[in-house]
DOMARBA-912518 format. One record per residue: residue in three letters; x, y negated, z of N, C-alpha, C, O in turn. Coordinates in pm, whole numbers, padded with zeros to 5 digits, always signed. Atoms other than C-alpha are relative to their C-alpha. Layout:
BEGIN
ALAXYZXYZXYZXYZ
...
% end
This chain:
BEGIN
MET+00008-00036-00155+04415-04969-12224+00087-00033+00085+00195+00024+00104
ARG-00053-00034-00120+04501-05086-11949+00027+00033+00079-00049+00125+00109
LEU-00050-00111-00114+04688-04964-11646-00112+00012+00082-00113+00130+00119
GLY+00085+00002-00121+04409-05004-11403-00109+00172-00054-00142+00272+00011
ARG+00047-00123-00009+04229-04754-11603+00070+00146+00012+00019+00239+00073
HIS-00126-00092-00007+04525-04512-11640-00006+00045+00134-00046+00155+00173
ILE-00027-00038-00179+04593-04529-11254-00144+00082+00042-00147+00183+00112
ALA+00123-00100-00077+04187-04430-11206+00022+00145-00081+00002+00253-00024
ALA+00069-00167+00005+04183-04128-11429+00075+00094+00067+00040+00210+00043
VAL-00016-00086-00061+04400-03966-11197-00017-00079+00190+00028-00057+00303
ALA+00020+00053-00223+04300-04161-10831+00103-00053+00026+00120-00061+00148
GLY-00120+00097-00064+04641-04373-10829-00109-00071+00069-00231-00087+00057
LEU-00023+00118-00082+04697-04614-10566+00153-00083-00020+00267-00036-00023
LEU-00115+00072+00013+04925-04891-10610+00058-00073+00108-00020-00104+00198
VAL-00030+00050-00136+05108-05040-10356+00161-00059-00052+00234-00021-00144
LEU-00172+00091+00025+05456-05281-10348+00096+00057+00118+00039+00074+00226
ALA-00074-00035-00074+05746-05161-10162+00132-00091-00041+00137-00165-00139
SER-00158+00077+00023+06097-05318-10172+00130+00084+00050+00137+00183+00124
GLY-00080-00041+00012+06407-05269-10204+00176-00095-00036+00195-00215-00018
LEU-00147+00028+00015+06788-05337-10283+00017-00010-00144-00076+00053-00196
SER-00043-00015+00106+06947-05398-10648+00086+00104+00051+00135+00119+00163
ALA-00081-00057+00013+07126-05119-10790+00173-00053+00000+00210-00166-00032
CYS-00148+00062+00026+07525-05136-10776+00065+00081-00122+00023+00194-00143
ALA-00030-00060+00127+07740-05058-11122+00086+00147+00076+00170+00170+00163
ASP-00107-00154-00022+07856-04691-11115+00165-00004-00049+00169-00005-00172
GLU-00112-00038+00019+08263-04658-11122+00016+00124-00135-00015+00243-00138
LYS+00009-00075+00085+08341-04561-11462+00139+00052-00048+00217-00038-00083
SER-00106-00025+00095+08634-04350-11614+00067-00042-00116-00019-00043-00204
PRO-00049+00104+00090+08870-04535-11872-00064+00129-00158-00051+00097-00276
GLU+00084-00045+00144+08678-04267-12142-00135+00040+00008-00193+00101-00083
ALA+00128+00006-00020+08365-04267-12005-00011-00226-00023-00122-00278-00009
ALA+00063+00105+00003+08374-04660-12052+00075-00086-00174+00076-00189-00241
ALA-00013-00015+00191+08506-04611-12409-00104+00051-00053-00121+00008-00167
SER+00119-00066+00044+08204-04417-12471-00117-00104+00007-00208-00119-00074
SER+00095+00110+00022+08021-04711-12353-00018-00070-00060-00129-00084-00111
SER+00017+00052+00092+08137-04953-12539-00014+00024-00177+00007-00062-00262
THR+00017-00070+00119+08077-04758-12851-00174+00012-00052-00220-00004-00165
ALA+00114+00016-00002+07713-04726-12765-00080-00147-00044-00190-00152-00099
PHE+00071+00105+00025+07641-05088-12799+00090-00074-00104+00207-00049-00130
PRO+00115+00060-00053+07528-05330-12910-00127+00140-00042-00098+00224-00128
ALA+00103-00077+00023+07183-05107-12913-00111+00001-00048-00189-00080+00003
VAL+00119+00033+00080+06919-05083-13114-00109+00072-00029-00117+00135-00134
ILE+00139-00065-00007+06565-04947-13038-00145-00083-00101-00158-00201-00134
GLU+00100+00095+00096+06237-05012-13258-00134+00035+00138-00137+00074+00254
HIS+00145-00010-00097+05893-04999-13096-00132-00080-00034-00132-00160-00128
LYS+00135+00042+00099+05528-05101-13161+00040-00137-00046+00021-00162-00165
TYR+00004+00147+00065+05639-05516-13161+00062-00008-00048+00078-00126-00079
GLY-00158+00085+00054+05982-05493-13340+00105+00069+00041+00091+00185+00081
THR-00105-00038-00041+06295-05439-13260+00043-00055+00113-00015-00158+00146
THR-00062+00014-00106+06504-05460-12958+00115+00024+00018+00127+00147+00012
THR-00110-00001+00010+06895-05517-12914+00048+00016+00133-00004-00063+00211
VAL-00070-00051-00151+07072-05394-12595+00122-00026-00024+00197+00055-00078
PRO-00180+00060+00039+07418-05622-12612+00083+00076-00004+00157+00130-00085
ALA-00124-00072-00087+07592-05476-12370-00087+00125+00126-00205+00158+00139
GLU+00063-00114-00075+07550-05202-12106-00093-00029+00102-00020-00104+00166
PRO+00062+00093-00042+07266-05320-11884+00027+00067+00167+00044+00187+00190
LYS-00052-00016-00095+07343-05350-11516-00112-00024+00107-00095+00013+00224
ARG+00069+00008-00089+07014-05463-11375-00137+00027-00081-00146-00060-00167
ILE+00097-00077+00065+06690-05285-11524-00125+00016+00093-00145+00066+00203
VAL+00154+00003-00083+06324-05345-11456-00099+00076-00028-00145+00022-00129
VAL+00028-00139+00025+06134-05039-11488-00176-00069-00027-00242-00080+00077
VAL+00162+00045-00011+05747-05184-11596-00134+00076-00041-00256+00059-00029
GLY+00096-00162+00042+05625-04832-11745-00041+00045+00131-00036-00018+00236
LEU+00034-00076-00101+05508-04583-11534+00128+00139+00117+00137+00165+00237
VAL-00057-00060-00028+05759-04337-11509+00160-00007-00049+00240+00073+00001
GLU-00141-00050+00039+06109-04405-11709+00108-00043+00093+00220-00086+00062
GLN-00128+00057-00100+06274-04478-11345+00049+00170+00009+00141+00200+00084
ASP-00048-00148-00052+06304-04059-11364+00073+00036-00113+00164+00118-00100
ALA-00148-00033+00107+06494-04047-11714+00123-00095+00041+00232-00036+00036
LEU-00058+00020-00077+06680-04293-11556+00134+00029+00090+00256+00017+00083
LEU-00083-00127-00107+06780-04086-11255+00050+00067-00056+00172+00077-00042
ALA-00080-00081+00057+06833-03849-11468+00115-00007-00063+00203+00077-00080
LEU-00146+00005+00090+07081-04004-11664+00102-00045+00091+00218-00036+00051
GLY-00103+00024-00076+07259-04133-11352+00004-00152-00025+00108-00215-00005
VAL+00006+00155-00050+07155-04495-11366-00127-00025+00086-00235+00032+00067
THR+00117+00032-00082+06944-04669-11073-00083-00125-00065-00020-00223-00106
PRO+00045+00174+00034+06699-04963-11178-00008-00054+00110-00056-00002+00211
ILE+00065+00092-00126+06669-05212-10951-00184-00051+00036-00231-00115+00130
ALA+00140-00003-00020+06294-05209-10993-00070+00081-00048-00036+00113-00162
THR+00054-00055+00079+06040-05001-11061-00147+00020-00015-00057-00049+00032
THR+00197+00063+00006+05614-05032-11091-00025+00150+00009-00003+00252-00057
GLU+00103-00103-00023+05408-04827-10901-00139+00073-00062-00241+00012-00095
TRP+00116-00037+00060+05174-04574-11031-00083+00039+00108-00159-00053+00137
TRP+00034+00047-00119+05039-04469-10726+00085+00113+00088+00164+00185+00026
GLY-00072-00099-00069+05180-04242-10429+00092-00077+00141+00163-00022+00225
GLU-00084+00024-00090+05319-04497-10217+00141+00038+00106+00162+00018+00225
HIS-00137-00014-00008+05675-04383-10209+00123-00087-00056+00177-00115-00163
PRO-00145+00118+00016+05954-04612-10153+00112+00036-00166+00188+00118-00218
GLY-00081+00013+00131+06094-04698-10464-00059+00047-00126-00013+00055-00240
ALA+00083-00083+00090+05825-04536-10624+00038+00124-00087+00012+00159-00202
LEU-00102-00129+00071+06054-04219-10656-00092+00125+00108-00115+00113+00228
TRP+00029-00116-00035+05903-03887-10588+00087+00097+00062+00206+00076+00041
PRO-00076-00130-00060+06047-03590-10415+00104+00048-00075+00216+00062-00025
TRP-00026-00019+00149+06146-03492-10776+00116-00092-00018+00226-00037-00023
ALA-00077+00114+00028+06336-03802-10831+00065-00073+00080+00130-00168+00036
LYS-00065+00075-00057+06461-03912-10517+00107+00043+00020+00183-00046+00058
GLU-00091-00116+00010+06719-03625-10514+00118-00027-00036+00222+00015+00014
LYS-00077+00036+00060+06889-03822-10774+00025-00096+00045+00147-00102+00063
LEU-00036+00139-00073+06886-04169-10615+00138+00019+00066+00233-00056+00043
GLY-00192-00026-00077+07220-04031-10397-00031-00123+00081-00141-00161+00121
SER-00014+00130-00112+07317-04336-10187-00002-00117-00026+00029-00199+00060
ASN+00078+00080+00025+07186-04581-10408-00079-00104+00025-00186-00057+00063
PRO+00112+00126-00105+06991-04910-10278-00135+00066-00089-00127+00090-00209
VAL+00125-00046+00032+06609-04774-10318-00031-00127-00080+00006-00239-00044
PRO-00010+00157+00043+06484-05021-10606-00136-00075+00036-00213+00001+00093
GLN+00102+00102-00033+06217-05273-10548-00136+00060-00072-00125+00141-00164
VAL+00099-00108+00065+05859-05148-10638-00134-00139-00022-00208-00190+00062
LEU+00131+00112+00059+05611-05427-10882-00107+00096+00045-00118+00219+00044
LYS+00165-00044-00006+05256-05398-10786-00097-00040-00134-00138-00156-00137
PRO+00091+00089+00073+05038-05455-11080-00159+00008-00012-00185+00123-00048
THR+00142-00007+00050+04665-05484-11133-00023-00008-00055-00117+00072-00054
ASP+00059-00009+00140+04584-05543-11449+00122-00082-00050+00135-00204-00044
GLY-00139+00036+00107+04913-05587-11646+00132-00009+00102+00143+00015+00223
ILE-00126+00014-00055+05267-05655-11590+00018-00095+00023-00009-00195-00042
GLU-00024+00143-00075+05392-05877-11333+00139-00098-00044+00248-00109+00012
ILE-00107+00113+00082+05597-06138-11557+00073-00071+00097+00194-00051+00108
GLU-00080+00089-00063+05693-06373-11330+00081+00075+00073+00198+00067+00036
LYS-00071-00071-00059+05817-06128-11066+00107+00078-00064+00219+00065-00013
VAL-00055-00001+00084+05967-05960-11328+00131-00017-00018+00228+00053+00009
LEU-00085+00108+00029+06160-06260-11460+00103-00021+00163+00218+00020+00180
ALA-00074-00021-00090+06258-06328-11115+00123+00088+00059+00220+00056+00129
LEU-00190-00078-00004+06533-06048-11102+00035-00065-00023+00094-00135+00059
ASN-00133-00006+00090+06696-06142-11348+00081+00104-00038+00198+00136-00017
PRO-00072-00098+00042+06713-05874-11518+00047+00018-00148-00002-00050-00237
ASP-00072-00023+00137+06904-05761-11820-00020+00072-00113+00036+00069-00222
LEU+00047-00073+00126+06690-05507-11989-00150+00041+00086-00151+00043+00210
VAL+00106+00028-00104+06313-05462-11880-00047+00097-00114-00046+00066-00233
LEU+00011-00109+00102+06193-05085-12024-00156+00043+00047-00194+00089+00155
GLY+00143-00043-00011+05823-05029-12078-00066+00114-00114-00182+00118-00155
ALA+00047-00120+00097+05812-04714-12322-00094+00067+00049-00170+00116-00035
TYR+00146-00046-00056+05546-04576-12091-00097-00079+00101-00131-00086+00218
SER+00137+00115-00083+05290-04829-12046-00112-00066-00074-00128-00009-00182
GLY+00035+00071+00141+05071-05049-12245-00006-00128+00003-00108-00192+00028
MET+00003+00109-00030+05206-05346-12247-00027-00092-00108+00009-00058-00221
THR+00055+00036+00121+05050-05616-12456+00087-00082-00090+00197-00109-00040
LYS-00063+00117+00070+05179-05858-12726+00030-00077+00036+00151-00096+00040
GLU-00056+00096-00110+05161-06140-12524+00127+00019+00122+00220-00056+00149
GLU-00117-00015-00101+05362-05962-12235+00109+00038-00071+00202-00023-00018
TYR-00091-00035+00067+05601-05826-12456+00093-00179-00042+00212-00203-00027
ASP-00004+00154+00067+05613-06233-12607+00077-00053+00128+00180-00118+00109
LYS-00056+00104-00092+05708-06370-12277+00137+00096+00077+00202+00029+00158
LEU-00038-00061-00063+05914-06118-12150+00131+00015-00079+00244+00015-00031
SER-00136+00000+00084+06142-06088-12456+00077-00105-00028+00198-00118-00048
ALA-00054+00156-00018+06164-06437-12464+00118-00006+00066+00222-00023+00002
ARG-00118-00027-00085+06402-06403-12188+00114+00107+00031+00232+00092+00063
VAL-00107-00139-00024+06556-06060-12151-00036+00086-00141-00126+00053-00219
PRO+00021-00091+00121+06571-05789-12426-00100+00115+00039-00058+00214+00098
THR+00171-00127-00032+06208-05556-12377+00010+00094-00077+00071+00077-00183
ILE+00014-00121+00052+06145-05210-12471-00161+00038-00018-00204+00102+00078
ALA+00129-00089-00043+05770-05107-12538-00005+00086-00030+00079+00150-00093
GLN+00029-00162+00072+05603-04820-12595+00025-00010-00166+00016-00109-00238
PRO+00018-00045+00149+05643-04651-12944-00071-00071-00105-00176-00127-00073
LYS+00126+00028+00027+05502-04759-13243-00114+00133-00045-00056+00236-00080
GLY+00112-00109+00062+05199-04514-13350-00046+00089+00115-00108+00193+00096
VAL+00000-00063-00135+05186-04406-12979-00133-00101+00070-00155-00221+00058
ILE+00103+00067-00051+04869-04456-12775+00057-00048+00145+00159+00012+00182
ASP-00045+00066-00121+04931-04647-12443+00013+00092+00086-00071+00181+00095
PHE-00049-00101-00111+05085-04459-12179-00050+00147-00082-00151+00212-00053
GLY+00006-00096+00076+05104-04192-12422+00155+00074-00092+00180+00165-00172
THR-00178-00018+00012+05477-04162-12483+00081+00126+00048+00084+00156+00168
SER-00019-00176-00001+05642-03789-12528+00103-00034+00136+00143-00150+00139
TRP-00089-00024-00113+05873-03724-12186+00152-00007-00091+00260-00058-00062
GLN-00141-00034+00083+06131-03636-12457+00059-00159-00074+00176-00195-00082
ASP-00056+00100+00068+06115-03974-12650-00029-00089+00139-00031-00204+00095
VAL-00014+00107-00128+06087-04174-12297+00176+00029+00021+00260-00057+00045
THR-00170-00043-00128+06455-03968-12164+00058-00072-00151+00140-00164-00149
ARG-00120+00071+00106+06578-04056-12549+00004-00141-00028+00110-00201-00047
ILE+00008+00159-00002+06463-04407-12576+00101-00062+00133+00193-00144+00128
VAL-00076+00113-00098+06587-04514-12238+00207+00058+00000+00295-00026+00015
GLY-00102-00019+00053+06923-04304-12308+00084-00070-00121+00204-00086-00139
THR-00074+00139+00122+06987-04540-12610+00022-00086+00016+00103-00150-00052
ALA+00034+00175-00044+06901-04850-12433+00108+00001+00127+00156-00111+00144
VAL-00113+00016-00085+07177-04752-12116+00128+00083-00043+00200+00135+00041
GLY-00101-00023+00080+07431-04637-12375+00017+00173+00008+00127+00224-00011
LYS-00063-00143-00036+07386-04238-12299-00058+00079-00092-00038+00200-00080
LYS+00004-00116+00155+07261-04079-12629-00038+00118+00051-00144+00172+00084
ALA-00017-00142+00037+07414-03783-12619-00025+00054+00140-00046+00175+00140
GLU+00033-00051-00143+07353-03740-12211-00137-00028-00025-00089-00036-00138
ALA+00129-00018+00034+06988-03769-12279-00040+00089-00081-00142+00141-00038
ASP+00046-00077+00076+06951-03540-12584+00040+00152+00076-00023+00256+00056
LYS-00052-00151-00106+07162-03253-12312-00137-00007+00065-00204+00096+00054
VAL+00067+00010-00082+06897-03383-12093-00107+00111-00018-00126+00220+00036
VAL+00120-00060+00060+06575-03320-12319+00020+00209-00033-00047+00308-00003
SER-00020-00145+00021+06740-02991-12446-00012+00135+00108-00047+00251+00083
ASP-00026-00087-00136+06793-02827-12083-00153+00021+00030-00198+00130+00065
VAL+00170-00035-00085+06390-02890-11986-00046+00100-00114-00105+00200-00073
GLU+00094-00035+00090+06269-02769-12331+00049+00181+00018-00024+00279-00001
ALA-00010-00112-00042+06485-02476-12228-00063+00101+00113-00046+00222+00129
LYS+00062-00003-00096+06314-02429-11976-00121+00063-00019-00165+00170+00023
PHE+00144-00049+00050+05983-02436-12144+00031+00140-00124-00051+00215-00177
ALA+00014-00139+00098+06084-02160-12375+00047+00128+00072+00062+00233+00011
ALA-00056-00112-00129+06205-01931-12065-00135-00003+00078-00154+00092+00153
ALA+00159-00028-00044+05835-01979-11949-00078+00077-00136-00166+00163-00136
ARG+00095-00051+00121+05698-01886-12264+00043+00108-00035-00033+00166-00113
GLU-00100-00165-00041+05908-01575-12240-00041+00060+00041-00087+00158-00017
ALA+00077-00053-00085+05777-01488-11949-00099+00028+00027-00130+00119+00104
ASN+00117-00014-00021+05455-01551-11987-00119+00044-00169-00227-00010-00193
PRO+00049-00004+00074+05345-01413-12302-00179+00031-00060-00236+00037-00169
ALA+00147+00057-00040+04985-01426-12192-00032-00092-00065-00086-00059-00170
PHE+00026+00102+00050+04940-01749-12287+00012-00079-00109-00026-00196-00111
ALA-00010-00002+00120+05029-01751-12638-00152-00026-00075-00239+00061-00069
GLY+00101+00018+00067+04757-01910-12842-00146-00005+00095-00243-00050+00034
LYS+00105+00035-00077+04483-01910-12537-00028-00146+00066+00048-00208+00140
VAL+00079+00126-00079+04282-02212-12426+00043-00060+00141+00047-00016+00256
ALA+00004+00050-00148+04341-02399-12178+00022-00200+00006+00043-00268-00095
ALA+00086+00115+00022+04266-02766-12055+00058-00067+00172+00092+00005+00265
VAL-00080+00076-00125+04401-03033-11757-00153-00120+00030-00201-00186-00061
VAL+00132+00033+00040+04072-03189-11642+00034-00063+00150+00105-00009+00234
THR+00016+00021-00138+04008-03425-11340-00121-00086+00006-00168-00106-00106
TYR+00129+00113-00002+03693-03682-11235+00045-00106+00010+00118-00164+00091
TYR+00003+00152+00017+03666-03973-11367-00141-00084-00018-00117-00188-00078
GLN+00110+00036+00032+03311-04084-11392-00040+00059-00101-00062+00023-00217
GLY+00009-00139+00054+03250-03728-11457+00086+00086-00004+00143+00091+00104
ILE-00089-00087+00025+03468-03474-11566+00084-00039-00147+00033-00039-00259
TYR-00029+00077+00057+03723-03622-11735+00152+00093-00070+00238+00127+00010
VAL-00042-00088+00040+03936-03410-11988+00109-00058-00081+00071-00143-00161
TYR-00107+00024+00052+04307-03459-12120+00010+00049-00148-00011+00159-00200
GLY-00002-00105+00140+04367-03445-12466+00160-00004-00074+00253-00031+00003
SER-00111-00068+00066+04664-03360-12727+00103-00141+00007+00221-00127-00027
GLN-00087+00108+00032+04805-03746-12706+00015-00032+00166+00077-00131+00204
ASP-00063+00023-00125+04838-03734-12349+00084+00113+00102+00040+00222+00136
ALA-00085-00145-00053+05137-03533-12157-00038+00106+00068+00025+00212+00060
ARG+00057-00125-00039+04934-03317-11974-00066+00078-00095-00055+00196-00061
GLY+00005-00066+00105+04796-03185-12284+00077+00020-00073+00054+00116-00146
ARG-00124-00099+00058+05151-03153-12440+00106+00088+00081+00198+00160+00042
PHE-00029-00117-00094+05248-02977-12161-00033+00151-00034+00044+00245-00057
LEU+00039-00128-00009+04997-02706-12183+00076+00074-00169+00129+00182-00199
LYS-00044-00055+00113+05087-02694-12534+00122+00042-00038+00152+00108-00138
ASP-00192-00013-00042+05466-02677-12450-00028+00196+00022+00027+00292-00032
LEU+00006-00148-00093+05353-02341-12261-00028+00095-00086-00010+00214-00058
GLY+00068-00125+00062+05194-02174-12560-00153-00027-00063-00207-00005-00172
PHE+00156+00042+00019+04845-02305-12514-00073-00076-00134-00023-00148-00221
LYS+00056+00091+00099+04604-02434-12730-00134-00066+00070-00210-00001+00142
LEU+00108+00079-00095+04344-02738-12603-00118+00046-00085-00098+00097-00196
PRO+00107-00035+00038+03985-02676-12670-00003-00065-00105+00063-00166-00127
ASP+00038+00044+00140+03830-02706-13023-00101-00121+00062-00177-00131+00158
GLY+00126+00110+00009+03647-03020-13076+00057-00103+00122-00024-00193+00146
LEU-00043+00110-00149+03845-03237-12740+00043-00111-00109+00017-00225-00071
ASP-00149+00090+00043+04091-03431-13003-00156-00127-00105-00141-00249-00113
ALA+00058+00097+00000+03734-03571-13175-00029-00041+00090-00011-00162+00077
LEU+00047+00077-00110+03613-03667-12864+00079-00058+00046+00027-00057+00158
THR-00097+00038-00075+03901-03831-12725+00085-00165-00105+00142-00274-00091
GLY-00046+00154+00118+03974-04039-13062+00171-00056+00031+00270+00015+00046
THR-00151+00021-00017+04282-04293-13009+00010+00012+00118+00126-00021+00144
GLU+00001+00012-00136+04207-04248-12604+00084+00144+00015+00075+00240-00061
PHE-00046-00087-00051+04427-04029-12410-00057+00174+00063-00005+00284+00081
GLY+00092-00086-00062+04130-03839-12266-00136-00066-00042-00171-00167-00103
VAL+00176+00043-00013+03750-03827-12224-00084+00066+00104-00052+00173+00157
THR+00060-00026-00080+03482-03814-12007-00087+00103-00068-00106+00093-00190
LEU+00087-00100+00103+03261-03528-12120-00142-00032+00060-00167-00016+00180
SER+00175-00036+00031+02877-03558-12159-00051+00129+00092+00000+00239+00070
PRO+00056-00078-00054+02667-03367-11906-00003+00219-00131+00036+00333-00106
GLU+00028-00080+00105+02580-03119-12239+00149+00057-00047+00135+00163-00108
LYS-00091+00007+00043+02962-03112-12317+00069+00085+00074+00185+00107+00039
THR-00095-00006-00081+03063-02941-12025+00055+00139-00033+00160+00169+00023
ASN-00032-00166+00037+03102-02559-12167+00165-00024-00093+00233+00071-00135
LEU-00108-00047+00060+03417-02703-12338+00132+00018+00080+00240+00041+00024
ILE-00075-00012-00125+03613-02682-12039+00027+00184+00056+00120+00231+00123
ASP+00032-00136-00026+03507-02306-12005+00076+00103-00074+00046+00198-00147
THR-00135-00021+00079+03871-02257-12098+00044+00164+00037-00028+00249+00090
ASP-00042-00152-00087+04086-01929-12017+00093-00056+00075+00105+00035+00157
VAL-00060+00081-00131+04311-02143-11778-00057-00128-00012-00091-00184-00116
LEU+00050+00155-00048+04195-02470-11621+00054-00073+00127+00014-00057+00242
VAL-00036+00099-00139+04398-02737-11406-00104-00129+00048-00146-00228-00013
TRP+00107+00126-00085+04171-02949-11154+00116-00069+00054+00203-00026+00129
LEU-00114+00173-00078+04388-03297-11071-00093-00029+00076-00194-00058+00013
ILE+00068+00029-00040+04208-03362-10766+00076-00089+00094+00197-00106+00084
ASP+00002+00056-00091+04191-03576-10466+00018+00044+00186+00077-00011+00278
ASP+00046-00044-00088+04097-03392-10200-00034+00177+00025-00143+00235+00024
TYR-00044-00212+00055+04240-02952-10210-00186+00022+00038-00265+00019-00057
ALA+00081-00128-00049+03941-02789-10029-00092-00098-00033-00114-00070-00151
LYS+00100+00045-00002+03657-03065-10023-00055-00062-00178-00172-00054-00217
ASP+00052-00040+00159+03670-03149-10449-00010+00128-00025-00085+00180-00107
LYS+00009-00156+00073+03744-02800-10462-00161+00009+00017-00249-00026-00062
ALA+00159-00035-00056+03418-02713-10296-00123-00081-00114-00223-00048-00177
SER+00106+00135+00080+03248-03019-10473-00024+00073-00150-00122+00126-00203
VAL-00040-00060+00140+03379-02906-10796-00107+00149-00088-00182+00164-00184
GLN+00082-00132+00036+03261-02533-10789-00104+00007+00037-00149+00119+00016
ALA+00103-00011-00058+02962-02605-10628-00120-00096-00135-00243-00095-00129
ASN+00111+00050+00070+02814-02821-10938-00053+00105-00146+00007+00180-00223
PRO+00063-00125+00070+02545-02639-11138+00032+00039-00116+00017+00155-00157
LEU-00043-00023+00117+02689-02715-11462+00152+00096-00053+00187+00156-00155
TYR-00139-00095+00005+03041-02556-11378-00045+00160+00037-00022+00253-00040
ALA-00007-00106-00108+02949-02279-11126-00026+00100-00077+00028+00207-00047
THR+00019-00103+00055+02806-02084-11391+00115+00054-00152+00108+00153-00224
LEU-00061-00055+00074+03082-02094-11618+00088+00071+00015+00130+00071+00131
GLY-00080-00154-00027+03322-01777-11671+00137-00031+00069+00209+00045+00134
VAL-00134+00021-00053+03619-02044-11601-00004+00045+00149+00079+00104+00219
LYS-00041-00023-00152+03506-02034-11271-00083+00142+00078-00065+00175+00195
THR+00027-00142-00078+03306-01681-11211+00140+00055+00013+00182+00127+00104
GLU-00126-00131-00001+03636-01540-11303+00122-00048+00022+00219+00014-00021
ALA-00041+00077-00086+03817-01789-11122+00137+00009-00063+00244+00061-00031
ARG-00135+00050+00150+04047-01896-11432+00062-00119+00019+00161-00168-00035
ASP-00033+00153-00047+04037-02224-11243+00130-00011+00105+00156+00082+00182
VAL-00113+00044-00094+04360-02404-11049-00018-00121+00039-00017-00208-00049
PHE-00020+00091-00051+04341-02655-10829+00086-00134+00074+00063-00151+00194
LEU-00138+00055-00078+04649-02926-10735-00081-00128+00058-00182-00171+00002
GLU+00048+00108-00037+04574-03219-10523+00100-00138-00042+00216-00116-00004
ASN-00058+00138+00043+04722-03588-10655+00144-00025+00084+00260-00023+00045
ASN-00112+00056-00069+04930-03690-10392+00068+00097+00050+00143+00061+00141
GLU-00094-00107-00052+05094-03320-10327+00088-00006-00128+00055-00028-00245
THR-00078+00022+00116+05383-03323-10514+00019+00054-00154+00078+00008-00251
LEU+00003-00060+00160+05298-03058-10799-00124-00063-00052-00120-00071-00175
GLY+00094+00079+00065+04962-03250-10859+00087-00120-00067+00097-00131-00189
ALA-00114+00133+00003+05210-03572-10858+00043+00027-00159-00011-00027-00256
ALA-00079-00042+00059+05441-03406-11081-00063+00049-00134+00000+00012-00233
THR+00082-00051+00103+05181-03229-11343-00066-00165-00065-00123-00162-00174
SER+00047+00075+00059+05078-03570-11412+00098-00121-00075+00069-00183-00176
PHE-00174+00064-00004+05452-03765-11417+00081+00067-00119+00194+00021-00135
VAL-00036-00063+00067+05528-03529-11694+00178-00067-00029+00191-00170-00094
THR-00080+00131+00060+05894-03661-11731+00171+00158+00064+00175+00256+00139
ALA-00089-00057-00013+06233-03507-11729+00063+00104+00138+00115+00215+00139
LEU-00022-00071-00133+06279-03440-11340-00106+00058+00033-00079+00156+00101
SER+00053-00071-00052+05965-03331-11277-00083+00146-00061-00159+00230-00013
LEU+00064-00118+00058+05876-03090-11515+00043+00147+00022-00033+00244+00017
PRO+00008-00131-00080+06091-02810-11380-00052+00029+00130-00045+00149+00157
TYR+00011-00007-00055+05971-02856-11093-00171+00069-00012-00199+00166+00058
VAL+00118-00054+00035+05587-02787-11223+00012+00092-00147-00056+00071-00247
LEU-00060-00123+00102+05732-02499-11460+00053+00130+00127+00055+00252+00109
ASP-00012-00134-00099+05834-02308-11112-00067+00014+00069-00051+00121+00128
ASN+00126-00007-00073+05536-02361-10927-00157-00041-00060-00261-00045+00005
LEU+00162+00003+00074+05233-02429-11184-00024+00134+00005-00103+00207+00065
VAL+00011-00071+00101+05355-02202-11422-00082+00126+00089-00171+00185+00029
PRO+00014-00144-00065+05282-01904-11168-00126+00000+00063-00159+00109+00110
GLN+00121-00001-00025+04972-01978-11069-00084-00022-00107-00191+00035-00089
MET+00063-00060+00168+04833-02014-11471+00029+00145-00001-00070+00217-00017
ALA-00043-00165+00030+04969-01672-11495-00084+00072+00101-00111+00180+00048
ALA+00065-00079-00083+04754-01528-11170-00147-00028-00064-00218+00065-00100
ALA+00089+00045+00074+04474-01753-11319-00065+00053-00103-00186+00074-00101
ILE+00058-00036+00099+04456-01630-11656-00046+00135-00032-00138+00158-00111
ASP+00080-00161-00021+04387-01257-11612-00072+00041+00006-00082+00162-00019
GLY+00074+00000-00007+04083-01340-11540-00103+00084+00087-00225+00102+00088
ASN+00080-00073-00116+04025-01134-11254+00000-00065+00156+00098-00086+00228
PRO-00017+00075-00100+03891-01299-10969+00077+00044+00155+00116-00024+00250
ALA-00083-00122-00118+04050-01033-10715+00167-00074+00022+00224-00079+00131
THR-00072+00074+00055+04352-01239-10889+00054-00120+00136-00032-00206+00117
GLU-00026+00089-00095+04493-01487-10573+00111-00086-00095+00212-00060-00160
VAL-00051+00082+00069+04593-01746-10710+00080-00139+00113+00022-00239+00155
LYS-00075+00065-00142+04899-01909-10427-00030-00123-00035+00007-00169-00143
ARG-00069+00163+00020+04872-02258-10402+00095-00017+00019+00122+00043+00123
ALA-00104+00055-00025+05206-02410-10416+00012-00056+00123-00084-00122+00163
ALA-00071+00016-00176+05381-02471-10048+00014-00168-00038+00059-00246+00045
% end
């Protein structure tokens, strides 16, 4: 699956921004010694094994979200790949605060694949594509010049979990222990959310958008995994429909698949698209609508974007702001107000 279709599924717009290369952070003697023992770092992936010989200083991100993992570890890439949003450096608010005074990364603008020439012109010493749809041809061209990490073996394109992205990035930059700590801290927040919301356990939920019809994200997608991490189940039969893809556009006769205990919509225009969805005759009679069990998020607002990014940096924001909306929606009482995040 190529990048264009993944972007279309969340109504993303690609842009090109510019910036400056990152400066290396000064290290204490202890940190320098720890870094020296982390290399060479060896990472297995879909196309083989990549060795990072020394601490990388000029990292280019060709996946869609790895900049968040880098920043969570205190590392700034020299270039990122825009998913959508037109934010400088392809950094959304939850990640921008981690940039500090470091230079804003340059932004690459792929249309149907990686901009290989532009990547190589940046003279990187590491290319990260753990959350990408990198092809074998792209990998061969990049890896002939620079250590390149593709998506993991056995994972669908754009399907790498946030935990694996964080740990892959951590290993590549010599911060494996720090990456493990980042993961465990976020997983603790999920545990707290589950404990605070026992009503989620075993209930059915889904995340959907409009893409050639009603598009449902499955268990191999980060949004589907997010729901499962909160204790929800995905609709029965969904995996059979998604197959090896991260989601599926439902045929009209399958609309009742989204008659779930809680449903999260990702839309482009809150007022207009919400009204359109709820006026759809196939949707209007479902209990998820009549009992106000649906939650609507706008793609270009911070919460909507964070719900699609699903990274170590975006997830705390999602847990703080989306979970209360889901808790209000799941009670099945239309009178319960689902307060939109500010």
